[in-house]
All heavy atoms as TSV, in Angstrom:
chain	resi	resn	atom	element	x	y	z
A	1	MET	N	N	77.692	-55.182	-26.346
A	1	MET	CA	C	77.700	-53.687	-26.184
A	1	MET	C	C	76.266	-53.240	-26.126
A	1	MET	O	O	75.475	-53.731	-26.822
A	1	MET	CB	C	78.490	-53.061	-27.365
A	1	MET	CG	C	78.380	-51.567	-27.420
A	1	MET	SD	S	79.628	-50.811	-28.420
A	1	MET	CE	C	79.876	-49.363	-27.534
A	2	ASP	N	N	76.005	-52.275	-25.288
A	2	ASP	CA	C	74.683	-51.689	-25.163
A	2	ASP	C	C	74.571	-50.433	-26.098
A	2	ASP	O	O	75.217	-49.456	-25.868
A	2	ASP	CB	C	74.418	-51.315	-23.786
A	2	ASP	CG	C	73.048	-50.910	-23.441
A	2	ASP	OD1	O	72.110	-51.372	-24.143
A	2	ASP	OD2	O	72.862	-50.076	-22.573
A	3	TYR	N	N	73.773	-50.575	-27.132
A	3	TYR	CA	C	73.575	-49.480	-28.085
A	3	TYR	C	C	72.437	-48.580	-27.706
A	3	TYR	O	O	71.387	-49.029	-27.328
A	3	TYR	CB	C	73.313	-50.016	-29.564
A	3	TYR	CG	C	74.469	-50.926	-29.993
A	3	TYR	CD1	C	74.305	-52.286	-30.087
A	3	TYR	CD2	C	75.674	-50.316	-30.383
A	3	TYR	CE1	C	75.339	-53.072	-30.540
A	3	TYR	CE2	C	76.775	-51.104	-30.754
A	3	TYR	CZ	C	76.558	-52.488	-30.933
A	3	TYR	OH	O	77.594	-53.280	-31.323
A	4	GLU	N	N	72.664	-47.282	-27.723
A	4	GLU	CA	C	71.660	-46.270	-27.437
A	4	GLU	C	C	70.715	-46.143	-28.609
A	4	GLU	O	O	71.084	-46.387	-29.756
A	4	GLU	CB	C	72.316	-44.934	-27.198
A	4	GLU	CG	C	73.269	-44.892	-25.987
A	4	GLU	CD	C	72.547	-44.984	-24.653
A	4	GLU	OE1	O	71.448	-44.438	-24.539
A	4	GLU	OE2	O	73.104	-45.661	-23.737
A	5	LEU	N	N	69.448	-45.794	-28.306
A	5	LEU	CA	C	68.473	-45.490	-29.360
A	5	LEU	C	C	69.048	-44.399	-30.263
A	5	LEU	O	O	69.599	-43.417	-29.776
A	5	LEU	CB	C	67.114	-45.149	-28.793
A	5	LEU	CG	C	66.348	-46.224	-28.156
A	5	LEU	CD1	C	64.973	-45.694	-27.690
A	5	LEU	CD2	C	66.154	-47.406	-29.047
A	6	TYR	N	N	68.838	-44.515	-31.521
A	6	TYR	CA	C	69.233	-43.554	-32.595
A	6	TYR	C	C	70.711	-43.480	-32.786
A	6	TYR	O	O	71.198	-42.541	-33.461
A	6	TYR	CB	C	68.584	-42.146	-32.312
A	6	TYR	CG	C	67.130	-42.311	-32.037
A	6	TYR	CD1	C	66.549	-41.980	-30.779
A	6	TYR	CD2	C	66.269	-42.776	-33.057
A	6	TYR	CE1	C	65.249	-42.150	-30.564
A	6	TYR	CE2	C	64.904	-42.931	-32.808
A	6	TYR	CZ	C	64.375	-42.636	-31.569
A	6	TYR	OH	O	63.045	-42.752	-31.337
A	7	SER	N	N	71.428	-44.415	-32.246
A	7	SER	CA	C	72.934	-44.455	-32.517
A	7	SER	C	C	73.163	-45.255	-33.851
A	7	SER	O	O	72.316	-46.105	-34.203
A	7	SER	CB	C	73.679	-45.071	-31.351
A	7	SER	OG	O	73.265	-46.418	-31.148
A	8	ASP	N	N	74.263	-44.984	-34.428
A	8	ASP	CA	C	74.573	-45.747	-35.639
A	8	ASP	C	C	75.333	-47.053	-35.275
A	8	ASP	O	O	76.080	-47.071	-34.313
A	8	ASP	CB	C	75.586	-44.891	-36.581
A	8	ASP	CG	C	74.839	-43.738	-37.216
A	8	ASP	OD1	O	73.644	-43.796	-37.394
A	8	ASP	OD2	O	75.568	-42.767	-37.617
A	9	VAL	N	N	75.073	-48.048	-36.090
A	9	VAL	CA	C	75.730	-49.333	-35.897
A	9	VAL	C	C	76.106	-49.861	-37.317
A	9	VAL	O	O	75.545	-49.392	-38.291
A	9	VAL	CB	C	74.839	-50.394	-35.220
A	9	VAL	CG1	C	74.580	-50.004	-33.736
A	9	VAL	CG2	C	73.460	-50.557	-35.945
A	10	ILE	N	N	77.073	-50.784	-37.328
A	10	ILE	CA	C	77.519	-51.399	-38.589
A	10	ILE	C	C	77.154	-52.836	-38.566
A	10	ILE	O	O	77.452	-53.603	-37.614
A	10	ILE	CB	C	79.037	-51.163	-38.695
A	10	ILE	CG1	C	79.318	-49.698	-38.785
A	10	ILE	CG2	C	79.547	-51.860	-39.988
A	10	ILE	CD1	C	80.774	-49.314	-38.866
A	11	LEU	N	N	76.598	-53.292	-39.683
A	11	LEU	CA	C	76.249	-54.743	-39.898
A	11	LEU	C	C	77.466	-55.563	-40.069
A	11	LEU	O	O	78.329	-55.209	-40.829
A	11	LEU	CB	C	75.267	-54.800	-41.063
A	11	LEU	CG	C	74.658	-56.189	-41.333
A	11	LEU	CD1	C	73.827	-56.621	-40.172
A	11	LEU	CD2	C	73.827	-56.102	-42.639
A	12	LEU	N	N	77.574	-56.693	-39.367
A	12	LEU	CA	C	78.728	-57.550	-39.498
A	12	LEU	C	C	78.688	-58.610	-40.563
A	12	LEU	O	O	79.708	-59.135	-40.943
A	12	LEU	CB	C	79.047	-58.208	-38.117
A	12	LEU	CG	C	79.472	-57.239	-37.006
A	12	LEU	CD1	C	79.613	-58.033	-35.698
A	12	LEU	CD2	C	80.789	-56.538	-37.407
A	13	GLY	N	N	77.503	-58.990	-40.958
A	13	GLY	CA	C	77.284	-60.085	-41.946
A	13	GLY	C	C	76.280	-59.698	-42.997
A	13	GLY	O	O	75.501	-58.768	-42.869
A	14	ASP	N	N	76.331	-60.447	-44.097
A	14	ASP	CA	C	75.412	-60.167	-45.191
A	14	ASP	C	C	73.997	-60.744	-44.925
A	14	ASP	O	O	73.889	-61.742	-44.331
A	14	ASP	CB	C	75.916	-60.885	-46.466
A	14	ASP	CG	C	77.239	-60.342	-46.991
A	14	ASP	OD1	O	77.611	-59.209	-46.582
A	14	ASP	OD2	O	77.854	-61.028	-47.823
A	15	ILE	N	N	73.011	-59.996	-45.393
A	15	ILE	CA	C	71.616	-60.421	-45.363
A	15	ILE	C	C	71.098	-60.124	-46.799
A	15	ILE	O	O	70.384	-59.154	-47.006
A	15	ILE	CB	C	70.759	-59.757	-44.295
A	15	ILE	CG1	C	71.424	-59.849	-42.919
A	15	ILE	CG2	C	69.328	-60.352	-44.284
A	15	ILE	CD1	C	70.748	-59.030	-41.825
A	16	PRO	N	N	71.525	-60.908	-47.781
A	16	PRO	CA	C	71.222	-60.537	-49.180
A	16	PRO	C	C	69.718	-60.466	-49.521
A	16	PRO	O	O	69.301	-59.627	-50.360
A	16	PRO	CB	C	71.958	-61.628	-49.990
A	16	PRO	CG	C	72.345	-62.650	-49.045
A	16	PRO	CD	C	72.299	-62.090	-47.623
A	17	GLU	N	N	68.888	-61.230	-48.820
A	17	GLU	CA	C	67.492	-61.231	-49.131
A	17	GLU	C	C	66.888	-59.938	-48.697
A	17	GLU	O	O	65.785	-59.555	-49.206
A	17	GLU	CB	C	66.765	-62.410	-48.466
A	17	GLU	CG	C	66.822	-62.388	-46.906
A	17	GLU	CD	C	68.052	-63.101	-46.340
A	17	GLU	OE1	O	69.072	-63.356	-47.090
A	17	GLU	OE2	O	68.013	-63.345	-45.120
A	18	ALA	N	N	67.523	-59.178	-47.853
A	18	ALA	CA	C	67.018	-57.814	-47.492
A	18	ALA	C	C	67.841	-56.743	-48.175
A	18	ALA	O	O	67.554	-55.486	-47.923
A	18	ALA	CB	C	67.142	-57.640	-45.976
A	19	GLY	N	N	68.776	-57.137	-49.025
A	19	GLY	CA	C	69.602	-56.132	-49.709
A	19	GLY	C	C	70.617	-55.446	-48.797
A	19	GLY	O	O	71.092	-54.335	-49.068
A	20	LEU	N	N	71.036	-56.177	-47.762
A	20	LEU	CA	C	71.958	-55.581	-46.831
A	20	LEU	C	C	73.243	-56.443	-46.823
A	20	LEU	O	O	73.220	-57.697	-46.957
A	20	LEU	CB	C	71.410	-55.698	-45.362
A	20	LEU	CG	C	70.141	-54.904	-45.192
A	20	LEU	CD1	C	69.576	-55.126	-43.805
A	20	LEU	CD2	C	70.388	-53.387	-45.413
A	21	TYR	N	N	74.392	-55.765	-46.614
A	21	TYR	CA	C	75.733	-56.411	-46.676
A	21	TYR	C	C	76.563	-55.981	-45.549
A	21	TYR	O	O	76.387	-54.840	-45.085
A	21	TYR	CB	C	76.371	-56.207	-48.061
A	21	TYR	CG	C	75.471	-56.803	-49.129
A	21	TYR	CD1	C	74.474	-56.058	-49.732
A	21	TYR	CD2	C	75.537	-58.167	-49.403
A	21	TYR	CE1	C	73.646	-56.642	-50.691
A	21	TYR	CE2	C	74.690	-58.794	-50.338
A	21	TYR	CZ	C	73.736	-58.012	-50.974
A	21	TYR	OH	O	72.919	-58.540	-51.910
A	22	ALA	N	N	77.538	-56.769	-45.175
A	22	ALA	CA	C	78.513	-56.426	-44.124
A	22	ALA	C	C	79.073	-55.067	-44.373
A	22	ALA	O	O	79.455	-54.802	-45.517
A	22	ALA	CB	C	79.567	-57.480	-44.005
A	23	GLY	N	N	79.105	-54.214	-43.335
A	23	GLY	CA	C	79.581	-52.843	-43.485
A	23	GLY	C	C	78.532	-51.821	-43.709
A	23	GLY	O	O	78.781	-50.631	-43.556
A	24	ASP	N	N	77.279	-52.269	-43.951
A	24	ASP	CA	C	76.180	-51.302	-44.098
A	24	ASP	C	C	75.937	-50.616	-42.730
A	24	ASP	O	O	76.062	-51.297	-41.674
A	24	ASP	CB	C	74.923	-51.958	-44.567
A	24	ASP	CG	C	74.901	-52.256	-46.023
A	24	ASP	OD1	O	75.851	-51.847	-46.805
A	24	ASP	OD2	O	73.995	-52.980	-46.508
A	25	ILE	N	N	75.597	-49.342	-42.762
A	25	ILE	CA	C	75.368	-48.582	-41.546
A	25	ILE	C	C	73.902	-48.392	-41.326
A	25	ILE	O	O	73.151	-48.059	-42.273
A	25	ILE	CB	C	76.125	-47.236	-41.612
A	25	ILE	CG1	C	77.606	-47.455	-41.761
A	25	ILE	CG2	C	75.763	-46.406	-40.398
A	25	ILE	CD1	C	78.402	-46.175	-42.029
A	26	GLY	N	N	73.435	-48.614	-40.097
A	26	GLY	CA	C	72.039	-48.425	-39.804
A	26	GLY	C	C	71.903	-47.662	-38.541
A	26	GLY	O	O	72.882	-47.330	-37.801
A	27	THR	N	N	70.676	-47.356	-38.199
A	27	THR	CA	C	70.287	-46.542	-36.992
A	27	THR	C	C	69.444	-47.409	-36.078
A	27	THR	O	O	68.425	-47.942	-36.480
A	27	THR	CB	C	69.588	-45.266	-37.286
A	27	THR	OG1	O	70.422	-44.479	-38.173
A	27	THR	CG2	C	69.252	-44.433	-36.071
A	28	VAL	N	N	69.826	-47.545	-34.789
A	28	VAL	CA	C	69.058	-48.279	-33.844
A	28	VAL	C	C	67.755	-47.517	-33.563
A	28	VAL	O	O	67.765	-46.336	-33.208
A	28	VAL	CB	C	69.850	-48.473	-32.526
A	28	VAL	CG1	C	68.947	-49.146	-31.450
A	28	VAL	CG2	C	71.093	-49.329	-32.732
A	29	VAL	N	N	66.628	-48.245	-33.754
A	29	VAL	CA	C	65.351	-47.600	-33.475
A	29	VAL	C	C	64.582	-48.240	-32.330
A	29	VAL	O	O	63.576	-47.668	-31.821
A	29	VAL	CB	C	64.421	-47.559	-34.751
A	29	VAL	CG1	C	65.054	-46.622	-35.779
A	29	VAL	CG2	C	64.222	-48.919	-35.345
A	30	GLU	N	N	65.027	-49.396	-31.851
A	30	GLU	CA	C	64.375	-50.074	-30.711
A	30	GLU	C	C	65.324	-51.122	-30.138
A	30	GLU	O	O	66.101	-51.709	-30.861
A	30	GLU	CB	C	63.111	-50.704	-31.120
A	30	GLU	CG	C	62.203	-51.257	-30.018
A	30	GLU	CD	C	61.727	-50.147	-29.099
A	30	GLU	OE1	O	60.986	-49.246	-29.545
A	30	GLU	OE2	O	62.104	-50.182	-27.913
A	31	LYS	N	N	65.213	-51.306	-28.857
A	31	LYS	CA	C	66.028	-52.306	-28.176
A	31	LYS	C	C	65.033	-53.372	-27.615
A	31	LYS	O	O	63.961	-53.016	-27.067
A	31	LYS	CB	C	66.801	-51.698	-27.021
A	31	LYS	CG	C	67.667	-52.650	-26.234
A	31	LYS	CD	C	68.446	-51.926	-25.155
A	31	LYS	CE	C	69.243	-52.865	-24.357
A	31	LYS	NZ	N	70.057	-52.156	-23.335
A	32	HIS	N	N	65.419	-54.659	-27.699
A	32	HIS	CA	C	64.526	-55.728	-27.294
A	32	HIS	C	C	65.294	-56.575	-26.292
A	32	HIS	O	O	66.307	-57.254	-26.585
A	32	HIS	CB	C	64.174	-56.566	-28.521
A	32	HIS	CG	C	63.571	-55.810	-29.613
A	32	HIS	ND1	N	62.306	-55.364	-29.660
A	32	HIS	CD2	C	64.141	-55.403	-30.843
A	32	HIS	CE1	C	62.054	-54.728	-30.770
A	32	HIS	NE2	N	63.131	-54.737	-31.484
A	33	ASN	N	N	64.741	-56.600	-25.053
A	33	ASN	CA	C	65.305	-57.491	-24.019
A	33	ASN	C	C	64.325	-58.530	-23.716
A	33	ASN	O	O	63.175	-58.254	-23.313
A	33	ASN	CB	C	65.540	-56.641	-22.740
A	33	ASN	CG	C	66.725	-55.647	-22.819
A	33	ASN	OD1	O	67.744	-56.103	-23.302
A	33	ASN	ND2	N	66.506	-54.440	-22.475
A	34	VAL	N	N	64.786	-59.777	-23.877
A	34	VAL	CA	C	63.945	-60.953	-23.589
A	34	VAL	C	C	64.737	-61.826	-22.600
A	34	VAL	O	O	65.948	-62.123	-22.911
A	34	VAL	CB	C	63.638	-61.729	-24.871
A	34	VAL	CG1	C	62.780	-63.006	-24.527
A	34	VAL	CG2	C	62.882	-60.833	-25.833
A	35	ALA	N	N	64.157	-62.172	-21.487
A	35	ALA	CA	C	64.893	-62.983	-20.512
A	35	ALA	C	C	65.560	-64.215	-21.169
A	35	ALA	O	O	64.925	-64.885	-21.977
A	35	ALA	CB	C	63.915	-63.398	-19.391
A	36	GLU	N	N	66.825	-64.449	-20.798
A	36	GLU	CA	C	67.591	-65.599	-21.254
A	36	GLU	C	C	67.931	-65.664	-22.678
A	36	GLU	O	O	68.348	-66.667	-23.193
A	36	GLU	CB	C	66.846	-66.854	-20.803
A	36	GLU	CG	C	66.729	-66.958	-19.268
A	36	GLU	CD	C	66.096	-68.285	-18.827
A	36	GLU	OE1	O	66.214	-69.232	-19.504
A	36	GLU	OE2	O	65.475	-68.231	-17.722
A	37	LEU	N	N	67.717	-64.546	-23.414
A	37	LEU	CA	C	68.076	-64.504	-24.820
A	37	LEU	C	C	68.986	-63.237	-24.990
A	37	LEU	O	O	68.974	-62.334	-24.227
A	37	LEU	CB	C	66.878	-64.280	-25.714
A	37	LEU	CG	C	65.876	-65.523	-25.800
A	37	LEU	CD1	C	64.692	-65.143	-26.654
A	37	LEU	CD2	C	66.605	-66.764	-26.364
A	38	GLU	N	N	69.788	-63.328	-26.107
A	38	GLU	CA	C	70.672	-62.236	-26.455
A	38	GLU	C	C	69.856	-60.966	-26.740
A	38	GLU	O	O	68.758	-61.037	-27.283
A	38	GLU	CB	C	71.426	-62.567	-27.751
A	38	GLU	CG	C	72.435	-61.576	-28.149
A	38	GLU	CD	C	73.259	-62.010	-29.374
A	38	GLU	OE1	O	73.026	-63.156	-29.845
A	38	GLU	OE2	O	74.031	-61.244	-29.806
A	39	THR	N	N	70.282	-59.834	-26.330
A	39	THR	CA	C	69.653	-58.538	-26.577
A	39	THR	C	C	69.574	-58.375	-28.097
A	39	THR	O	O	70.508	-58.629	-28.833
A	39	THR	CB	C	70.418	-57.388	-25.954
A	39	THR	OG1	O	70.513	-57.576	-24.551
A	39	THR	CG2	C	69.761	-56.038	-26.209
A	40	GLY	N	N	68.324	-57.890	-28.525
A	40	GLY	CA	C	68.186	-57.598	-29.964
A	40	GLY	C	C	67.905	-56.181	-30.172
A	40	GLY	O	O	67.525	-55.415	-29.248
A	41	TYR	N	N	68.082	-55.683	-31.404
A	41	TYR	CA	C	67.862	-54.363	-31.810
A	41	TYR	C	C	67.123	-54.284	-33.123
A	41	TYR	O	O	67.505	-55.034	-34.105
A	41	TYR	CB	C	69.228	-53.604	-31.932
A	41	TYR	CG	C	69.941	-53.438	-30.656
A	41	TYR	CD1	C	70.836	-54.430	-30.228
A	41	TYR	CD2	C	69.714	-52.370	-29.811
A	41	TYR	CE1	C	71.512	-54.326	-28.988
A	41	TYR	CE2	C	70.372	-52.238	-28.631
A	41	TYR	CZ	C	71.275	-53.214	-28.209
A	41	TYR	OH	O	71.943	-53.109	-26.982
A	42	SER	N	N	66.137	-53.382	-33.216
A	42	SER	CA	C	65.572	-53.100	-34.522
A	42	SER	C	C	66.385	-51.956	-35.098
A	42	SER	O	O	66.668	-50.935	-34.436
A	42	SER	CB	C	64.143	-52.626	-34.342
A	42	SER	OG	O	63.329	-53.752	-33.919
A	43	VAL	N	N	66.848	-52.204	-36.292
A	43	VAL	CA	C	67.762	-51.265	-36.961
A	43	VAL	C	C	67.248	-50.905	-38.344
A	43	VAL	O	O	66.857	-51.752	-39.082
A	43	VAL	CB	C	69.172	-51.901	-37.090
A	43	VAL	CG1	C	70.146	-50.917	-37.829
A	43	VAL	CG2	C	69.774	-52.362	-35.819
A	44	GLU	N	N	67.181	-49.564	-38.599
A	44	GLU	CA	C	66.752	-49.080	-39.891
A	44	GLU	C	C	67.947	-48.789	-40.716
A	44	GLU	O	O	68.865	-48.069	-40.281
A	44	GLU	CB	C	65.906	-47.793	-39.678
A	44	GLU	CG	C	65.222	-47.383	-40.991
A	44	GLU	CD	C	64.159	-46.318	-40.761
A	44	GLU	OE1	O	63.997	-45.838	-39.577
A	44	GLU	OE2	O	63.506	-45.942	-41.743
A	45	PHE	N	N	67.945	-49.281	-41.948
A	45	PHE	CA	C	69.031	-49.105	-42.908
A	45	PHE	C	C	68.553	-48.183	-44.074
A	45	PHE	O	O	67.441	-48.372	-44.540
A	45	PHE	CB	C	69.526	-50.402	-43.462
A	45	PHE	CG	C	70.165	-51.284	-42.449
A	45	PHE	CD1	C	69.449	-52.200	-41.733
A	45	PHE	CD2	C	71.528	-51.240	-42.185
A	45	PHE	CE1	C	69.964	-53.023	-40.748
A	45	PHE	CE2	C	72.140	-51.963	-41.232
A	45	PHE	CZ	C	71.335	-52.897	-40.503
A	46	PHE	N	N	69.393	-47.211	-44.471
A	46	PHE	CA	C	69.001	-46.251	-45.487
A	46	PHE	C	C	69.967	-46.367	-46.665
A	46	PHE	O	O	71.096	-46.745	-46.512
A	46	PHE	CB	C	69.160	-44.802	-44.917
A	46	PHE	CG	C	68.347	-44.643	-43.674
A	46	PHE	CD1	C	68.855	-44.793	-42.433
A	46	PHE	CD2	C	67.016	-44.199	-43.748
A	46	PHE	CE1	C	68.120	-44.598	-41.264
A	46	PHE	CE2	C	66.250	-43.987	-42.642
A	46	PHE	CZ	C	66.801	-44.195	-41.346
A	47	ASP	N	N	69.476	-45.858	-47.816
A	47	ASP	CA	C	70.362	-45.697	-48.985
A	47	ASP	C	C	71.027	-44.370	-48.946
A	47	ASP	O	O	70.776	-43.558	-48.041
A	47	ASP	CB	C	69.595	-45.929	-50.314
A	47	ASP	CG	C	68.538	-44.932	-50.627
A	47	ASP	OD1	O	68.501	-43.847	-49.967
A	47	ASP	OD2	O	67.685	-45.165	-51.549
A	48	MET	N	N	71.781	-44.029	-49.944
A	48	MET	CA	C	72.534	-42.763	-49.903
A	48	MET	C	C	71.592	-41.497	-50.056
A	48	MET	O	O	72.100	-40.405	-49.743
A	48	MET	CB	C	73.520	-42.732	-51.066
A	48	MET	CG	C	74.594	-43.846	-50.999
A	48	MET	SD	S	75.592	-43.646	-49.525
A	48	MET	CE	C	76.754	-42.488	-50.053
A	49	LEU	N	N	70.380	-41.712	-50.460
A	49	LEU	CA	C	69.432	-40.545	-50.475
A	49	LEU	C	C	68.583	-40.460	-49.283
A	49	LEU	O	O	67.672	-39.593	-49.290
A	49	LEU	CB	C	68.560	-40.747	-51.793
A	49	LEU	CG	C	69.328	-40.787	-53.117
A	49	LEU	CD1	C	68.332	-41.054	-54.283
A	49	LEU	CD2	C	70.070	-39.453	-53.368
A	50	GLY	N	N	68.758	-41.319	-48.328
A	50	GLY	CA	C	68.011	-41.239	-47.117
A	50	GLY	C	C	66.666	-42.050	-47.109
A	50	GLY	O	O	65.871	-41.971	-46.226
A	51	ASN	N	N	66.506	-42.881	-48.148
A	51	ASN	CA	C	65.316	-43.702	-48.222
A	51	ASN	C	C	65.600	-45.034	-47.484
A	51	ASN	O	O	66.664	-45.570	-47.512
A	51	ASN	CB	C	65.006	-44.072	-49.704
A	51	ASN	CG	C	64.766	-42.915	-50.596
A	51	ASN	OD1	O	63.917	-42.056	-50.252
A	51	ASN	ND2	N	65.494	-42.724	-51.685
A	52	THR	N	N	64.543	-45.416	-46.760
A	52	THR	CA	C	64.713	-46.721	-46.005
A	52	THR	C	C	64.831	-47.897	-46.974
A	52	THR	O	O	64.055	-48.055	-47.884
A	52	THR	CB	C	63.459	-46.935	-45.150
A	52	THR	OG1	O	63.363	-45.839	-44.255
A	52	THR	CG2	C	63.530	-48.227	-44.366
A	53	VAL	N	N	65.862	-48.674	-46.747
A	53	VAL	CA	C	66.139	-49.946	-47.479
A	53	VAL	C	C	65.505	-51.091	-46.790
A	53	VAL	O	O	64.861	-51.927	-47.402
A	53	VAL	CB	C	67.633	-50.126	-47.623
A	53	VAL	CG1	C	67.966	-51.525	-48.282
A	53	VAL	CG2	C	68.268	-49.042	-48.457
A	54	ALA	N	N	65.672	-51.139	-45.436
A	54	ALA	CA	C	65.127	-52.279	-44.633
A	54	ALA	C	C	65.077	-51.877	-43.176
A	54	ALA	O	O	65.870	-51.047	-42.734
A	54	ALA	CB	C	66.002	-53.507	-44.772
A	55	VAL	N	N	64.182	-52.444	-42.473
A	55	VAL	CA	C	64.158	-52.440	-41.011
A	55	VAL	C	C	64.285	-53.859	-40.534
A	55	VAL	O	O	63.386	-54.621	-40.866
A	55	VAL	CB	C	62.882	-51.717	-40.439
A	55	VAL	CG1	C	62.925	-51.750	-38.971
A	55	VAL	CG2	C	62.776	-50.276	-41.002
A	56	MET	N	N	65.295	-54.163	-39.785
A	56	MET	CA	C	65.557	-55.519	-39.364
A	56	MET	C	C	65.703	-55.588	-37.868
A	56	MET	O	O	66.275	-54.692	-37.274
A	56	MET	CB	C	66.823	-56.068	-39.997
A	56	MET	CG	C	66.901	-56.045	-41.526
A	56	MET	SD	S	65.862	-57.287	-42.338
A	56	MET	CE	C	66.557	-58.808	-41.678
A	57	THR	N	N	65.228	-56.682	-37.254
A	57	THR	CA	C	65.482	-56.900	-35.843
A	57	THR	C	C	66.659	-57.956	-35.813
A	57	THR	O	O	66.557	-59.045	-36.450
A	57	THR	CB	C	64.268	-57.492	-35.149
A	57	THR	OG1	O	63.218	-56.466	-35.212
A	57	THR	CG2	C	64.512	-57.739	-33.666
A	58	LEU	N	N	67.735	-57.552	-35.202
A	58	LEU	CA	C	68.987	-58.323	-35.241
A	58	LEU	C	C	69.546	-58.554	-33.850
A	58	LEU	O	O	69.363	-57.686	-32.975
A	58	LEU	CB	C	70.019	-57.561	-36.048
A	58	LEU	CG	C	69.647	-57.246	-37.500
A	58	LEU	CD1	C	70.564	-56.202	-38.049
A	58	LEU	CD2	C	69.710	-58.559	-38.351
A	59	PRO	N	N	70.212	-59.702	-33.629
A	59	PRO	CA	C	70.880	-59.862	-32.377
A	59	PRO	C	C	72.078	-58.922	-32.209
A	59	PRO	O	O	72.746	-58.537	-33.172
A	59	PRO	CB	C	71.365	-61.336	-32.373
A	59	PRO	CG	C	71.506	-61.660	-33.833
A	59	PRO	CD	C	70.460	-60.828	-34.511
A	60	GLU	N	N	72.421	-58.596	-31.006
A	60	GLU	CA	C	73.522	-57.689	-30.702
A	60	GLU	C	C	74.835	-58.164	-31.330
A	60	GLU	O	O	75.618	-57.384	-31.825
A	60	GLU	CB	C	73.716	-57.617	-29.191
A	60	GLU	CG	C	74.699	-56.648	-28.735
A	60	GLU	CD	C	74.705	-56.549	-27.263
A	60	GLU	OE1	O	74.513	-57.528	-26.500
A	60	GLU	OE2	O	74.875	-55.365	-26.770
A	61	SER	N	N	75.045	-59.482	-31.464
A	61	SER	CA	C	76.241	-60.058	-32.068
A	61	SER	C	C	76.394	-59.779	-33.544
A	61	SER	O	O	77.428	-60.047	-34.113
A	61	SER	CB	C	76.340	-61.545	-31.742
A	61	SER	OG	O	75.234	-62.230	-32.284
A	62	SER	N	N	75.342	-59.323	-34.177
A	62	SER	CA	C	75.335	-59.017	-35.657
A	62	SER	C	C	75.782	-57.618	-35.912
A	62	SER	O	O	75.860	-57.153	-37.083
A	62	SER	CB	C	73.980	-59.276	-36.246
A	62	SER	OG	O	73.654	-60.628	-36.176
A	63	LEU	N	N	76.062	-56.824	-34.867
A	63	LEU	CA	C	76.286	-55.432	-35.056
A	63	LEU	C	C	77.585	-55.062	-34.305
A	63	LEU	O	O	78.065	-55.739	-33.420
A	63	LEU	CB	C	75.170	-54.590	-34.363
A	63	LEU	CG	C	73.733	-54.952	-34.907
A	63	LEU	CD1	C	72.698	-54.359	-33.931
A	63	LEU	CD2	C	73.560	-54.498	-36.303
A	64	ARG	N	N	78.185	-53.932	-34.723
A	64	ARG	CA	C	79.265	-53.315	-34.050
A	64	ARG	C	C	79.130	-51.798	-34.044
A	64	ARG	O	O	78.485	-51.228	-34.969
A	64	ARG	CB	C	80.631	-53.760	-34.602
A	64	ARG	CG	C	81.006	-53.125	-35.897
A	64	ARG	CD	C	82.471	-53.438	-36.233
A	64	ARG	NE	N	82.904	-52.929	-37.502
A	64	ARG	CZ	C	83.359	-51.671	-37.686
A	64	ARG	NH1	N	83.453	-50.850	-36.698
A	64	ARG	NH2	N	83.702	-51.270	-38.868
A	65	SER	N	N	79.852	-51.192	-33.178
A	65	SER	CA	C	79.877	-49.725	-33.086
A	65	SER	C	C	80.756	-49.176	-34.180
A	65	SER	O	O	81.829	-49.834	-34.490
A	65	SER	CB	C	80.415	-49.300	-31.749
A	65	SER	OG	O	80.667	-47.928	-31.705
A	66	PRO	N	N	80.509	-48.024	-34.803
A	66	PRO	CA	C	81.429	-47.447	-35.796
A	66	PRO	C	C	82.754	-47.079	-35.189
A	66	PRO	O	O	83.667	-46.816	-35.973
A	66	PRO	CB	C	80.661	-46.205	-36.262
A	66	PRO	CG	C	79.286	-46.296	-35.822
A	66	PRO	CD	C	79.238	-47.254	-34.622
A	67	ASN	N	N	82.832	-47.016	-33.860
A	67	ASN	CA	C	84.102	-46.581	-33.248
A	67	ASN	C	C	85.098	-47.706	-33.092
A	67	ASN	O	O	86.203	-47.482	-32.590
A	67	ASN	CB	C	83.798	-46.024	-31.819
A	67	ASN	CG	C	82.845	-44.834	-31.910
A	67	ASN	OD1	O	82.818	-44.179	-32.931
A	67	ASN	ND2	N	82.110	-44.618	-30.853
A	68	LYS	N	N	84.787	-48.920	-33.529
A	68	LYS	CA	C	85.706	-50.026	-33.335
A	68	LYS	C	C	86.487	-50.250	-34.616
A	68	LYS	O	O	86.103	-50.139	-35.700
A	68	LYS	CB	C	84.947	-51.313	-32.995
A	68	LYS	CG	C	84.486	-51.328	-31.540
A	68	LYS	CD	C	83.947	-52.641	-31.231
A	68	LYS	CE	C	83.601	-52.689	-29.760
A	68	LYS	NZ	N	83.148	-53.985	-29.309
């Protein structure tokens, strides 16, 4: 799926070293296209107060749309 900048996405798997877990919601802040590789996205994750928890660059297959 092609995610738009600043759209919300849901993490599909745990990344405990970053404090992130499946189901966490983040915001796409950058798209990365590299020839012959899966599209990647930089995603910013926030806590309930709006503080940044982590910014991760993840492959498209690690994310899903909240609409699914």
